[in-house]
KEPA-300652 format. One record per atom (N, C-alpha, C): x negated, y negated, z; residue in one letter. Coordinates in steps of 0.2 Angstrom, whole numbers, plus 5000, padded with zeros to 4 digits. Layout:
<recs>
XYZa/...
</recs>
This chain:
<recs>
500552475063m/500152465057m/499952385056m/499252375055a/499052305055a/499352265048a/499452205049a/499752165043a/499152155038a/499252155032l/498752145027l/498552075027l/497852055026e/497651995026e/497851965019e/498051895019t/498251865013t/497551855009t/497551875003v/497051854998v/497251794994v/496951734995y/497151674992y/496851664985y/497151634980a/496851614974a/496251574975a/496351524980i/495751484982i/495851474989i/495251484993e/495351475000e/494751425002e/494851375006l/494351335009l/494251345016l/493651365018r/493551375025r/493051325028r/493251295033n/492851245037n/492451195033n/492851165028i/492551125023i/492451055026i/491851025026t/491650965029t/491250925023t/491450865022k/491150815018k/491050745021k/490450725021r/490250655023r/489950615018r/490150545019f/489850495015f/489550445020f/488850455021g/488550415026g/488750435033g/489050385036s/489250395043s/490050415043s/490350415037v/491050425037v/491150495035v/491550535039v/491750605038v/492450605035v/492450615028a/493050615024a/493450685025a/493050735026n/493450805027n/493050835033n/493450855038d/493150875044d/493350945046d/492950995044g/493151065045g/493851095043g/493951075037i/494651095034i/494751165032i/495251195034c/495351265032c/496051265028c/496051295022l/496651285018l/496651345013l/497251375011g/497351425006g/497851405001g/497651424995l/498151414989l/498351484987l/499051494986q/499351554984q/499551554977q/499551604973r/499851604967r/500551614967r/500951584962g/501651584962g/501951534967g/501551484970k/501851434974k/501551364973k/501951314974v/501851244974v/501651224981v/501051194982l/500851164988l/500751094987l/501151054991a/501050984991a/500550964997a/500150914995l/499550894999l/499750825001l/499850815008l/500150745010l/499550715015l/499550655016g/499150625021g/499150545019g/498950505024e/498850435023e/498250425019e/498150355017n/497550335014n/496950345018n/496450375015g/495850395019g/495950455023g/496450495022s/496450565025s/496050615022s/495850605016g/495350655013g/495650695008g/496250685005k/496650725001k/496250734994k/496050674991t/495750674984t/495050704985t/494650684990t/494050714992t/494050784992t/494550814995l/494550884996l/494650924989l/495150894985m/495250924979m/494750914974m/494350854975n/493750844970n/493250894971n/493150924977m/492650974978m/492851044974m/493551054974l/493751104970l/493651094962l/493751024960a/493651004953a/492851004951a/492451014956g/491751014954g/491450944954g/491750894957i/491550824957i/491050814963i/491250844969y/490850834975y/490650904977y/490150914981l/489950974984l/490050974991l/490351024995p/490351015002p/489751015006p/489750975011d/489150975015d/489151035020d/489751065022e/489751125026e/490351165024e/490351225026g/490951265024g/490851305018g/491351345016e/491351385010e/492051385006e/491951395000i/492551404995i/492551474993i/493151504993l/493251574991l/493751574985l/493551614980a/494051624974a/494251704974a/494851714975d/495151784976d/494751824981d/494551794987g/494251824992g/493451824992g/493151804986e/492451804985e/492151734986e/491651724990p/491251654990p/491051634984p/491151574982v/490951544976v/490651474977v/490151454972t/489851384973t/490151344967t/490451284968i/490651244962i/490251184962i/489851174958r/489351114957r/489551064952r/490051084947s/490251044942s/490951064939s/491251014935p/491851034932p/491851094928p/491251114925k/491151174921k/491251234926k/490951234932d/490951284937d/491751294939d/492051234939s/492751234942s/493151274937s/493051264930f/493451294925f/493251374925f/492651384927k/492451454927k/492851494932k/493051464937y/493551494942y/494251484941y/494451454935k/495151444933k/495451394936k/495051334938i/495351284942i/495351224937i/495951194936g/496051134932g/496351074936g/496051014936m/496350954939m/496550904934m/497150884935i/497450834931i/497450764935i/497050724933h/496950664937h/497450614935h/497550564940q/498150514939q/497950464932q/497350454931h/497150414926h/496850464920h/497250464915f/497050514909f/496450504906f/496150554904k/495450554901k/495550584894k/495850534890l/495950554883l/495650504878l/495550534872v/495250484866v/495850464862v/496050404862d/496650384859d/496650394851d/496150394848v/496150404840v/496150474838v/496050524843f/496050594842f/496850624843f/496950674840t/497650714840t/497650744847t/498250764849a/498250804855a/497850864855a/497850904850a/497450964849a/496750954850a/496450894846e/495750874846e/495550864853e/495950824857n/495850814864n/495750874868n/496250924867i/496250984871i/495651024870i/495351024865v/494751064864v/494051024864v/494150964865l/493550914865l/493050944870l/492450954868g/491850974872g/491851054873g/492251094869l/492251164869l/491851194863l/491551244864n/491251284858n/490751234854n/490451184856d/489951144853d/490351104847d/491051094848g/491451054844g/491651094837g/491451154837k/491651194831k/492351234832k/492851214828h/493551244830h/493851254823h/494251304823d/494751314818d/495451274820d/495551214818m/496051174821m/496751204819m/496851244814k/497451274813k/497651324818k/497051364820a/497151414826a/497251374832a/496951324833v/497051284839v/497751254840v/497951224835n/498651204835n/499151254836n/499051314833a/499551374835a/499551394842a/498951394845k/498851414852k/499151354857k/499051294855v/499451244859v/500151244859v/500451264853r/501151274852r/501451334856r/500951384856e/501151444860e/501251424868e/500751384870i/500751364877i/501351324879i/501451274874c/502051234875c/502751274875c/502851324871e/503451364871e/503451404877e/502951424880r/502951474885r/503151434892r/502951374892y/503051334899y/503651284898y/503851264892g/504351214891g/504151144889g/503451134887f/503251074885f/503551054878f/503550984877d/503750964871d/503250914868d/502750944864i/502250904862i/502050924855i/501850884850d/501650894844d/500850894844d/500550954843p/499750954843p/499450904838p/499750894833t/499450854827t/499550774828t/499950754834k/500050684835k/499450654838k/499350584836k/498850544839k/499050524846k/498550514850i/498650494857i/498950424857i/498750384853y/498950314853y/499750304851y/499950364848d/500650364846d/501150394852d/500850414857m/501250454862m/501450404868m/501950434871s/502250404878s/501750424883s/501850394889v/501450414895v/501550484897v/502150504897s/502350574899s/502050624894s/502050604887q/501750654882q/500950654884q/500650604885k/499950604887k/499750644893k/500250644898q/500150684904q/500250754902q/500650774897t/500750844895t/500150864891t/499850824888v/499150844884v/498650864890v/498650824895e/498150834900e/498250904904e/498950924905i/499050984908i/498951044903i/499151034897v/499051084892v/498251094891v/497851044891k/497151044891k/496851094896k/497051094902v/496751144907v/497051214906v/497751214904l/498051284903l/497651314897l/497451274892y/497151304886y/496451334888y/496151304893r/495451324895r/495551384900r/496151404901g/496251464906g/496351454913g/496551394915a/496651374922a/497351414924a/497251444930d/497851464933d/497951434940d/497551394942i/497551354948i/497551274946i/498151244947l/498151174944l/498251124950l/497851074949i/497951014954i/498150954951i/498750924953l/499050864950l/498950804955l/498650754953d/498550694957d/499050644955d/499550634959e/500150584958e/500450594951e/500650654950p/500850664943p/501450624940p/501950594945t/502550564943t/502450484943t/501850464945a/501750384946a/502050344941a/502050364934v/502250324929v/502750354925v/503150404928l/503750434924l/504350414926l/504850414921t/505550394923t/505850454927t/506450444930p/506750504933p/506850564929p/507050554923q/507250604918q/506550644916q/506050604915e/505350634914e/505150674920e/505250644926t/505050684932t/505350754932t/505950754931e/506350814931e/506150864926e/505950844920r/505750884915r/505050914917r/504650874920l/503950894923l/504050944928l/504550934932f/504650984938f/504951054935f/505351044930d/505551114926d/504951154924d/504451114921v/503851144918v/503451174924v/503351144929l/503051164935l/503351234938l/504051234938r/504351294940r/504251344936r/504251334929n/504051394925n/503351414926n/502851374927m/502151394928m/502151434935m/502551404940r/502551444946r/502751514945r/503351524941a/503651584940a/503151634936a/502651604933d/502151634929d/501551654933d/501551634940g/501051654944g/500451604945g/500551544943k/500051494944k/500151464951k/499551444954a/499451414960a/499451334959a/499851294961i/499951224960i/499851184966i/499451134965v/499451084971v/499651014968v/500050984972i/500250914970i/500050864976i/499650814974i/499550764978i/500050704977i/500450684982t/500950634980t/501150604987t/501350544986h/501650504992h/502450504992h/502750534987k/503450524986k/503750594990k/504050574996l/504250635000l/504850664997l/505350624993n/505850664990n/505650714985n/505050694981e/504850744976e/504550804980e/504150794985v/503950844989v/504450894991v/505050874993m/505550914996m/505850954990m/505850924984a/506150944978a/505751004974a/505150994974i/504751044970i/504251094974i/504051074980s/503551114984s/503851174987s/503451224988d/503651284993d/503351275000d/502751245000e/502451225006e/502051155006e/501951135012v/501651065013v/501051065018v/500551045015a/499951045020a/499850965021a/499650955027v/499550885030v/498850875032v/498550815030l/497950795032l/498050725036l/497650715041r/497650655045r/496950635047r/496650585044k/496050555046k/495450605045k/495550645039g/495050695037g/495150765041g/495650765045k/495750835048k/496350865046k/496350935046y/496950975044y/497350975050y/498050955049i/498550955054i/498951015054i/499151045048g/499451105048g/499851115041g/500151175040t/500551185034t/501151215036t/501751185033v/502351205035v/502751225028v/503251265029k/503651285023k/504151225022k/504251205016t/504651145014t/505351155016t/505651215015a/506351235017a/506451225025a/505951225029e/506051225036e/505851155039e/505751105035t/505551045037t/505950985034t/505850925036t/506150865034t/505650815032t/505850765028a/505450705026a/505250665033a/505650665037q/505450625044q/504950665047q/505050735048q/504550775051q/503850765048q/503850775041l/503250765038l/502850695039l/503250645039t/502950575040t/502650575047t/503050605052d/502750605059d/502050645059d/502050695055m/501450735055m/500850695052m/501050655047m/500450625043m/500250565047m/500650525051v/500450465054v/500250485062v/500550535064g/500350555071g/500850525076g/501350495074r/501850465078r/502550455074r/503050435078s/503650425074s/503750365070s/503950375064v/503950315059v/504650315056v/504950245056t/505550235053t/505550235046t/505950275042l/505950275035l/506550235032l/506650185035n/507250145032n/506950075030n/507150055024i/507049985021i/507549945023i/507449885027d/507949835028d/508049795022d/508749775020r/508849735015r/509349675017r/509149635021p/509549575024p/509749535018p/510249495019k/510449455014k/510349385016k/509949345011y/509849275012y/510349235010y/510549185014e/511149145013e/510849085008e/511349075003n/511249014998n/510549024994n/510449074991p/509849084987p/509849024981p/509249004980l/509148944974l/508648964969l/508748944963p/508248964958p/507548934960p/507048984959r/506348964960r/505948964953r/506149014949m/505749024943m/506249044937m/506249004932k/506749014926k/506249034920k/506349094918v/506049114912v/506549114906v/506349084900e/506849084895e/506449104888e/506649154885g/506349164878g/505649184878g/505349214883l/504649224884l/504449274879l/503949254874t/503649304869t/502949294870t/502549354870c/501849354871c/501549404865c/501049384862i/500749424857i/500049434859i/499749494859n/499049514861n/498649494855n/497949504856g/497449494851g/497549534845g/497849594845e/497949634839e/498649614835e/498949564837g/499549534834g/500149574836g/500149614841i/500749654844i/501049614849i/501749614848k/502149584853k/502249624859k/501949604865k/502049634871k/502649614875k/502849554874l/503549534877l/503949504871l/504549514871k/505049494866k/505649454868k/505649394868d/506249354870d/506449374877d/506049374882v/506249394889v/506549334893v/507049334896s/507449284900s/507649314906s/507549274912f/507849294918f/507749234923f/508049234929v/507949184934v/507749224940v/507249204944a/507049234950a/507249184955a/507649204960m/507949164965m/507549164971m/507549114975g/507249104981g/507749144986g/507449184990g/507849224995g/508149294992g/507849314986e/507949374983e/507349414981e/507349474981i/506849514978i/507049544971i/506749524966l/506949544959l/506449604957l/506649664957g/506249714955g/506249714947g/505649744945v/505549754938v/505349824937v/505749864933a/505649934931a/505549944924a/505249994922g/505050014915g/504550064915g/504450104910i/503950154909i/503350114908i/502750144909a/502050114909a/502050084902a/501750014902g/501649984895g/502249954892g/502749944896s/503349904893s/503349834894s/502749804896g/502749734896g/502649704904g/502649744909q/502649724916q/502049684917q/501449704915k/500849674916k/500849604913k/501049604906e/501049544903e/501549494906e/502049514908l/502549474911l/502249434917l/501949464922l/501749434928l/501149394926l/500649414921e/500149374919e/500249314915e/500849314912s/501049254908s/501249204913s/501649224918i/501849174923i/501249144927i/500749184928a/500149164932a/499649124928a/499849114921g/499349074917g/498749114914g/498849184914l/498249224912l/498449264905l/498949254903c/499149284896c/499449234891c/499149224885p/499349184880p/500149194879p/500449134878i/501149134877i/501349104870i/501649144866a/501849124859a/502449084859a/502949094863n/503549054863n/503849064870n/504249014872g/504649024878g/504548974883g/504848974888s/504848924894s/504748954900s/504348934905i/504348954912i/504348894916i/504948884920l/505048824924l/505048844931l/504548814935y/504548824942y/504848774946y/505348794950t/505648744954t/505548754962t/505148704965p/504948704972p/505548684976p/505548684983i/506048664987i/506248594986i/505848554984d/506048484983d/506348474977d/506448524972g/506848514966g/506448484960g/505848464960n/505448444955n/505248494950n/505448504944e/505248564940e/504548554937e/504248614936t/503548604933t/503548664928t/503348644922q/503348684916q/502648724916q/502648784917l/501948824917l/501648844911l/502048844905v/501748864899v/501248814897v/500648844895g/500148804893g/499648784898g/499748804904k/499348794910k/498948844912k/498248834914t/497848884916t/498048894924t/497748954927p/497848964934p/497648904938p/497048874936k/496848814940k/497348754940k/497548744934q/498048694933q/498748704936q/498948764936i/499548784940i/499448774947i/498848784950k/498748774957k/498748704958k/498348664954n/498248594955n/498948554954n/499448584951a/500048554950a/500548564956a/500248594961g/500648604967g/501048664967g/500948714962v/501448774962v/501148824967v/501648844972a/501448884977a/501648954974a/501148984970l/501249054967l/500649094970l/500949154972a/500449214974a/500549274969a/499949304967f/500049354962f/499549414964f/499849474965v/499449534966v/499449574960v/498949574956p/498849604950p/498849674950p/498949714944e/498849784944e/498149804944e/497649764941d/496949774942d/496649744948d/496649784953r/496449754960r/495749724960r/495249754957l/494549724958l/494449684952l/494649704946g/494549664940g/494749594940g/495449584943m/495749514943m/495849494950m/495949534955g/496149514961g/495549504966g/495049544967l/494549534972l/493849544969l/493349524972v/492649534970v/492449594974v/492249644971g/492049704974g/491449704978g/490949664977s/490349654980s/490449614987s/490949584988m/491049544994m/491449584999m/491449565005g/491849595010g/492549555011g/492849575016m/493549545016m/493549465018m/493049445022t/492949375023t/492849335017t/492349365013g/492149325007g/492749325002g/493149375001n/493749374997n/494249325000n/494349325006m/494849275009m/494549205007m/493949185007m/493649125005m/493749104998m/493949154994l/494049134986l/494649084986l/495149094990r/495749044990r/495648974993r/495048974997s/494948915001s/494248875001s/493848904997w/493148874997w/493048804996w/493548774991k/493448704989k/493748664994k/494048685000k/494348645005k/493848615010k/493148645009g/492648625014g/492448555011g/491948525015w/491748455013w/491048455011w/490848425006g/490148425003g/489948495002g/489248515004p/489048575002p/489248635007p/489648615012f/489748665018f/490448695016f/490448755018v/491048795017v/491348815024v/492048815024n/492348835030n/492448915030n/492048945035r/492049015035r/492449045041r/492648995046k/492949025052k/493649045050k/494049005046d/494749015045d/494849085041d/494449085035p/494449145031p/494249215035p/493749205040e/493549255044e/494149275049e/494449225052n/495049245056n/495649275052n/495749255046l/496249285042l/496049355040l/495449375039a/495149435037a/495249485043a/495149455049n/495149505055n/495949515056n/496349465055k/497049475056k/497349535051k/497149525045i/497349575040i/497049645041i/496449645043w/496149705045w/496449745051w/496749705056h/497049735061h/497849745060h/498149705057d/498849705056d/499049765050d/498649765045l/498749815040l/498349875041l/497949885046e/497549945048e/497149965042e/496749915040v/496249925034v/495649965037v/495550025034v/495050075037v/494350055034v/493950015037t/493249995036t/492949985042t/492249995042p/491849975048p/491849905050p/491949855046s/492049785048s/492349745042s/492449685043v/492749645038v/492249625033v/491649635034d/491049615029d/490849685025d/491249735026f/491149795022f/491349785015f/490849795010p/491049785003p/491749815000p/492149774997v/492749794995v/492749854990v/492249854986r/492149904981r/492049974984r/491849974990r/491650034993r/492350064997r/492850024997m/493450045001m/493850094996m/494350124999s/494750164995s/495250124992s/495650144986g/496050104983g/496650074987g/496850114992g/497450094996g/497150035001g/496550045003n/496349985008n/496149925004n/495949934998v/495849874993v/496549834992v/497049874991q/497749844990q/497949814996q/497849835002k/498049805008k/497749735009k/497049735007v/496649665008v/496949615003v/497149634997l/497449594992l/498149564994l/498549614995v/499249594997v/499249545003v/498849565008g/498749525014g/498549455013g/498049445009r/497749385007r/498249335003r/498649364999e/499149324995e/499749304999e/499949355003i/500549335007i/500349275012i/499749275014a/499549225019a/499549155016a/499549155010s/499649085007s/500349055007s/500749095010a/501449065011a/501749045004a/501849084999p/502049054992p/502749044992p/502949004987s/503649004985s/503849054980s/503449074976v/503549134972v/502949184973v/503149244975f/502649304976f/502749354971f/502249374967m/502349424962m/501849474963m/502049534962s/501649594964s/501749654959s/501149674956a/501249734951a/500949794955a/501449844956y/501349904960y/500949894966y/501249854971a/500949834977a/500849894982a/501149954981v/501050004985v/500750064982v/500550054975r/500250114972r/499650134976r/499650204977g/499050234981g/499050224988g/499650194991l/499650184998l/500050235001l/499850255007d/500250305011d/500950275013d/501350325015i/502050305017i/502050255022i/501650255027n/501650215033n/501550145031n/500950135027t/500750065025t/501250045019t/501550085015s/502050065010s/502650025014s/502850055019y/503450025022y/503249965026y/502549955028t/502349895030t/502349835025t/502149855019i/502149815013i/502849795011i/503349845011y/504049825010y/504349775015y/504149785021n/504349735026n/504049665025n/503449665023l/503149595021l/503449565016l/503649605011m/504049575005m/504749545007m/505049585012t/505649555014t/505649495018t/505049495022e/504949435026e/504849375021e/504449385016q/504449325011q/505049305008q/505449355007k/506149335004k/506549295009k/506549315016m/506949285021m/506649215023m/506049195021r/505849135021r/505949085015r/506349115011g/506549075005g/506149084998g/505649124999a/505249134993a/505649184988a/505449174981a/505649224976a/505149274975a/505349334976v/504849394976v/505049434969v/504549434965i/504549474959i/504149544960i/504449594960f/504149664962f/504149714957f/503549724954v/503549774949v/503349844952v/503849884951g/503749954955g/503850014950g/503650074953e/503750134949e/504150184952e/504350174959d/504750214962d/505450194962d/505950224958l/506550194958l/506950194964l/506850244968d/507150254975d/507050184979d/506450164979v/506150104983v/506450044980v/506450034973l/506749984970l/507449974971l/507850024972l/508550024973l/508750004980l/508250024985e/508350014992e/508049944994e/507549924991l/507249864993l/507449794990l/507649804983c/507749744979c/508449724979c/508649654977d/509249634976d/509549644969d/509049624965k/509249644957k/508649674954k/508749714949i/508249744945i/508249734938i/507749704935l/507649684928l/507249744925l/507549774920v/507249834917v/506949814910v/506349834909l/506049814903l/505949884899l/506049874892c/505949934887c/505549904881c/504949924880g/504649904874g/504549824874g/504449794879g/504349724880g/504949684880g/505549714879e/506249674879e/506549694886e/507049644888v/507449654893v/508049704891v/508049764894s/508649804892s/509249804897s/509149764902g/509649754907g/509449724913g/509849694917i/509749664924i/510349694928i/510249734933v/510749764937v/510749744944v/511249754947d/511349744955d/511049804958d/510549794962a/510149854965a/510649894970a/511149854973r/511549884978r/512049934975r/512249924968t/512749974965t/512450014959t/511850004957a/511550034951a/511350104954a/511250154949t/510950214950t/510350234947t/509950284949k/509350294946k/509450314939k/509950354937e/510050374931e/510250314926e/510550274928e/510750214924e/510050174923e/509650164928i/509050134926i/508550174922i/508550234923g/508150284919g/508350274911g/509050274910l/509250264903l/509050194900l/509050144904l/508850074902l/508150074901l/507750114904m/507050114903m/506850144896m/507250174893t/507050204887t/507550184881t/507950134882t/508350114877t/508450034877t/508550004871v/508649934871v/509249924866v/509849894869g/510449884865g/510749944862g/510650004867g/510950064864g/510450104860g/509850084858k/509450114854k/508750134857k/508550194856e/507850214859e/507350164857e/506850144862a/506250104860a/505850134855a/505550094851e/505050124846e/504450144849e/
</recs>
């Protein structure tokens, strides 16, 4: 008797998508089954998001077909996507802060005419069914990051989605919040939902998925059962060769203070304290990790040190190798540089503050050195050599070093920015989410570069979101909660649970 052919909730057959001469997806075949969680893995530029964006109605395939429950369909818009019960939860939330959760959930439906009492009741019913904890009448601006994510998920469920695509869903969650999300996903899986997770965190892939599909350079490599594979095997499939998944943490002899921060307080333009009496010492020869849920003051901390954020109170003392201290408070970035402070900063906003999108790699390298030329002439040779070195060493996927940065993928933009800042040989290297959006192979390259800076005596301040990495890479971890320091722990002895608790409490009390 012949085996029955599997009928997928969604099936992709020979899907190809081109952007000019670049083939983002090349004849990909993939099926999504109800009642299963599929993890989608691949390096930066492998085509994961492009593939899922075609299911979400953002792109239209150039070749191939999409089938829903065995029937060919055409998805030309997000509206079409919802018609076939597909809902995509993007990494960057699309919510209106001044609206309630329920108002955001029904925004754009039924010409804006709703019985909000009935809407609230239906939202509560969905939450009870799957284990969400959300108040439909609460304003978005009063919610935590995990609550905002919950609203996004409930939004697609409210609209009837039974095929859910989640793009990096745990990027800004604590370990406890991640486990709660996974519990909800398991409930949805048990209810027959087909779920796709795009993530770079292999430990989470192993914990939540039933199957793993791997893409490499736009091509489909294969699908394996999670229970029958390992993180190492998945990495080798993604990269195409054996990759070591170990982060070295050598010890630097005789570390010395490079940056002393005392009583740092920052107030934004709305009069809200973003940092409250923050104090710590960043030692040369150590990596100081900074942990905290999104919006806990990480961005303001690094920008304050770099001279980009107004400081209401406190002191920031920079101590170079020669021992002559420099007070950074009150100085602009230009004044900090002119004072001889060897400070490198990789900001969270890669294009807004880090790089010029219309320029290529060479032009962005020149931003750090253009005034070193004589008269009206600019030295282009050295920046071009540096651009070529970063392009080669960090495997930046672009046609050339003059390819506009704004047209690169987020991961490749990050490689350019990190490479440029490290090339300045700083005494203090600061990075906000240096590996966000990077594939695992490149992430480990960046970790090794951080360690190299540490071992040459630089103080490295590394704001990260993956606690496993922070514990393995860093020497100490400073935990922020609501703009305050809730603890500084030894990364060699601390646990994820300990840090997760510190991320949500200050002095034994929950953050407001």
